[in-house]
C-alpha positions in Angstrom: 9.3 -8.9 22.6 11.7 -11.6 23.8 10.7 -14.2 21.2 10.8 -11.6 18.5 14.3 -10.6 19.5 15.4 -14.0 20.0 14.0 -15.4 16.8 15.6 -12.4 14.9 18.9 -13.2 16.5 18.6 -16.8 15.6 17.7 -16.0 11.9 20.9 -14.0 11.7 22.9 -16.7 13.5 21.6 -19.3 11.0 22.3 -17.1 8.0 18.8 -16.5 7.1 19.4 -12.7 6.6 16.5 -12.5 4.0 13.9 -13.4 6.7 15.2 -11.5 9.7 12.5 -8.8 9.6 9.8 -11.3 9.0 11.0 -13.5 11.9 11.0 -10.5 14.3 7.5 -9.6 13.5 6.3 -13.2 13.6 7.9 -13.4 17.1 6.1 -10.3 18.2 2.7 -11.7 17.1 3.3 -15.5 18.0 1.5 -15.2 21.4 -1.4 -12.8 20.4 -3.9 -15.4 21.1 -3.0 -15.2 24.8 -3.9 -11.5 24.8 -7.2 -12.1 23.0 -8.3 -14.8 25.4 -7.2 -12.8 28.4 -9.3 -9.8 27.1 -12.2 -12.0 26.5 -12.1 -13.6 30.0 -11.8 -10.1 31.5 -14.8 -8.8 29.5 -16.9 -11.7 30.5 -15.9 -11.1 34.2 -16.6 -7.4 34.1 -19.9 -7.8 32.4 -20.9 -10.2 35.1 -21.3 -13.3 32.7 -19.9 -15.6 35.5 -21.0 -15.9 39.1 -17.7 -17.0 40.3 -14.1 -15.8 39.2 -12.1 -18.4 37.3 -9.2 -19.8 39.1 -5.8 -19.0 37.8 -5.2 -22.6 37.1 -8.4 -22.7 34.9 -7.3 -19.5 33.1 -3.8 -20.9 32.4 -5.4 -24.2 31.1 -7.6 -22.2 28.8 -4.7 -20.2 27.5 -2.5 -23.3 27.1 -5.2 -25.1 25.1 -6.7 -22.3 23.0 -4.3 -19.4 22.4 -2.4 -20.8 19.3 -5.6 -21.3 17.2 -7.2 -18.1 18.3 -3.9 -16.1 17.8 -3.7 -17.4 14.3 -7.4 -16.6 13.4 -6.8 -13.0 14.7 -3.6 -12.8 12.6 -5.5 -13.9 9.5 -8.4 -11.4 10.3 -5.8 -8.6 10.3 -4.6 -9.8 7.0 -1.1 -10.2 8.1 1.3 -12.7 6.2 0.0 -16.3 6.4 3.5 -17.3 7.5 2.7 -15.4 10.7 -0.5 -17.1 11.3 1.0 -20.5 10.7 3.9 -19.9 13.0 1.5 -18.6 15.8 -0.6 -21.9 15.3 2.3 -24.3 14.9 5.1 -23.1 17.2 4.2 -25.5 20.1 3.5 -28.6 18.0 5.8 -31.6 18.7 5.4 -33.0 15.1 7.8 -31.2 12.9 7.2 -32.8 9.5 5.8 -29.5 8.2 7.9 -27.2 10.3 9.1 -24.2 8.5 12.3 -22.4 9.4 10.2 -19.6 10.9 8.2 -21.9 13.1 11.6 -23.5 14.3 13.1 -20.2 15.0 10.0 -19.0 17.0 10.0 -22.4 18.9 13.6 -22.2 20.0 13.4 -18.5 20.9 10.1 -19.3 22.8 11.8 -22.1 24.8 14.7 -19.8 25.7 12.2 -17.2 27.0 10.3 -19.8 29.0 13.5 -20.9 30.5 14.4 -17.3 31.5 11.0 -16.5 32.9 10.0 -14.2 30.0 6.7 -16.1 29.4 3.7 -16.8 31.6 5.4 -20.1 32.4 8.9 -20.2 33.9 10.6 -23.5 33.5 14.2 -22.8 34.4 15.5 -26.4 33.8 13.9 -26.7 30.3 16.3 -28.6 28.0 16.3 -26.3 24.9 19.0 -28.5 23.2 16.8 -31.6 23.2 14.2 -29.8 20.9 14.1 -31.1 17.4 13.9 -27.5 16.2 17.5 -27.0 17.4 18.5 -29.8 15.3 16.6 -28.6 12.4 18.3 -25.2 12.6 21.8 -26.9 13.2 22.3 -25.1 16.4 24.9 -26.2 19.0 25.1 -25.6 22.8 27.1 -22.5 22.2 24.5 -20.9 20.1 21.8 -21.7 22.7 24.0 -20.2 25.5 24.7 -17.1 23.3 20.8 -16.8 22.7 20.2 -16.9 26.4 22.8 -14.3 27.2 21.4 -12.0 24.4 17.9 -12.3 25.9 19.2 -11.6 29.4 21.2 -8.6 28.3 18.5 -7.0 26.2 14.9 -8.3 27.4 15.4 -8.6 31.0 16.7 -5.1 31.3 13.6 -3.9 29.5 11.5 -5.6 32.1 13.1 -4.0 35.1 
């Protein structure tokens, strides 16, 4: 929810009014792969396919390395717009030669959510401004601070 709201807010802030709805939906779906993998792990555990439980560290490593691709595949199977699948697959790539505005919006919103603890990872000292996606979107420190405040005001209240 946080990335969807954050990306939508950023799209509005960047003057991308025509893609605000698409951006929100892509933000909602961008981490679908995490849910798929967690469900698969849970199914394997409850069906007794593993003799030992997976450590939290191993589960996090599996999610980190597999969720973007599996999320993109699921989005494609659901016949959702290809832009959603591409954004789910690419929002963590460090190479931005082919970055779309949608991918950049999701990446910046995702970084803000990670900084605020609205993700599986919580990295409070993350340097959002150093992301190349911030530069691609022509955002400044004020916009990033306003994004964080908006997320705190809207998403953190939902979580409590």
